[in-house]
N, C-alpha and C positions, 0 to 999 in steps of 0.2 A: 798437279793435274797432268795427265798424259796428253799427247797430241790429239787423241780421239774424243776427249771430253770437252763439252761446251760450257762456257760461263753461263750462269743463269741470266735470263734477260733482265734488263732494267725495269723497274716498276715505273708506272706513270709519274709517281711522285719524284722518283730519282731523275727521270728525264726532264721534268719541269724544273727541278733544282739545277740541273746541269745547264739548261737553256738560260736560266736567270744568271747563274754564276759566269757563264761564258760571255753573255751580253755585257755584264758589268766589267769583266776583264777587258773586253774590247775598248770600253770607255777609258779604262785606266791606261791602256796602251796609246789610244788616240790623244790622251791628255799629256803625254810625255813631251817635254820641250824638244827633245831629239830622240829618234829611234834608230836602232841599227837595222840593217836589212833583214836580220833574223827576226827582230821584233815586228817589222812590217809583215813578214810572212806569217808570224804567229797571229797577228791581228786579223789577217785575211782568213786563216784557218779557223780561228776562234769564232769569228762572225758567221762563217758558214756552218760550223758545228752547232752554234746556238740556234740558227735558223733550222737546221736539220731536226734538232730535238723538239723545237716548237711544231715542226711538221708532224711529229709523232703524237704530240699531246695537246697542242694548242688549238685555238679557234682562228677565224679569219683575222681578227685584230692582232693576235700574236704573229701570224704569218706576215701580215703587212708590216708590222713594226720590225720584224726580223729582216725582211727584204730592205726596209728603209736603212737599217744599220749596215747591211752588206753594201748597199749603194754608197752610203756615206764613207765607209772604209775605202772603197775604190776611188771615190772623189778625192779624199784626203791624199791618196797616193798618186793622184793625177792620171788615173786610168779611166778615160771617158767611156769607152764602149761597155765594159762590165758595169760601171756606175749607172749608165743609162738603162741597161738591161734590167738590173735589179730595182731601179726606181720605177720602171714600167710595171714590173711584177708587184711592187708595193701598191701602186695605184689600183691595179686590178683587184687585189685583195681588199683594199679599202672600199672600193666601189661595190663590193659584194654586200656591204652594209652590216654584216654579222658582228655584233659586239663592239662596234666602233665608238670611240669617244669623239667629241666635237672637234678635237684637234688633229685627228688622224688624216682627214682629207687635206687640210692646209699643209701638213707636214709631208704628205705624199707629193704635193705640188712643189714644196721646197726641195725635196730630193730630186725631182725632175729638173728644176731650175739649176741646181748645183751640178747635176750630171751633164746637162746641156752646156753649161759654162765650161766645165772641164773638157768636154768634147769639142769645144770651139764654136758652138752654135749660139751666139749672143741673142739672136732674135727669139729663138725658142726659150732661152733662159729668161729673157725679159717677160715673155708671155706667161711662163709658169710662175714667175715671181708675182706678176699681177694677179693671177688666179689664187696664189697662196694668200696674198694680202686680202683679196675679196672674201675668200672662204674663212680666213682668220678673223674677220670681223664678227663672225658668229660664235667664236669661242667664248663661253660664258665666264670662265675664270680669268680675271685680269692677269694673274701671274703666268698662266699658260699662254695667253695671247701675247704678253710681253716676251716670253721665251721664243715664240715663233718669230716675232719681229726682230729680236736680237740675232736669231739664226739667219734670217734673210739679210740682215745688215752685214753678215760675214761673207756674202756672195761677192765674187769679183765684179767690178763695174764693167769690165770688158771680158770677153771669152779668153780662156787660158790657152786653148789649143791653137 
């Protein structure tokens, strides 16, 4: 290709697959026992790229879950302000109600609890943990409910910041 030619645009199916693959790649990076600074950067960029592609082809549930993951990445990295920004965006998408599962709202609250803890706001973190537990009681699948509770159990007892 010469400099004047454009690549053909991605199909919706290709964008959806990229969003899924990038989302899963972020989980792989988060699961590493130790990451290099380059892997931390890769994790941030992959989470944002996944969320971007969901923005092109997904519904509100995909957008909320994408924002949840971006928030989680920043929380894992100890970066409170962007974690809180993306957790707030997650909640906004979830509250739109379009295509949500019964676990989306409790996990949006979990993201806010985690982001507040990382940002050093223990009072707000505790409030969102309580909201997550209350909303989590309505999760029908016991495995999904247990997953939420196990994630809440990983939150720091006191704020990090």
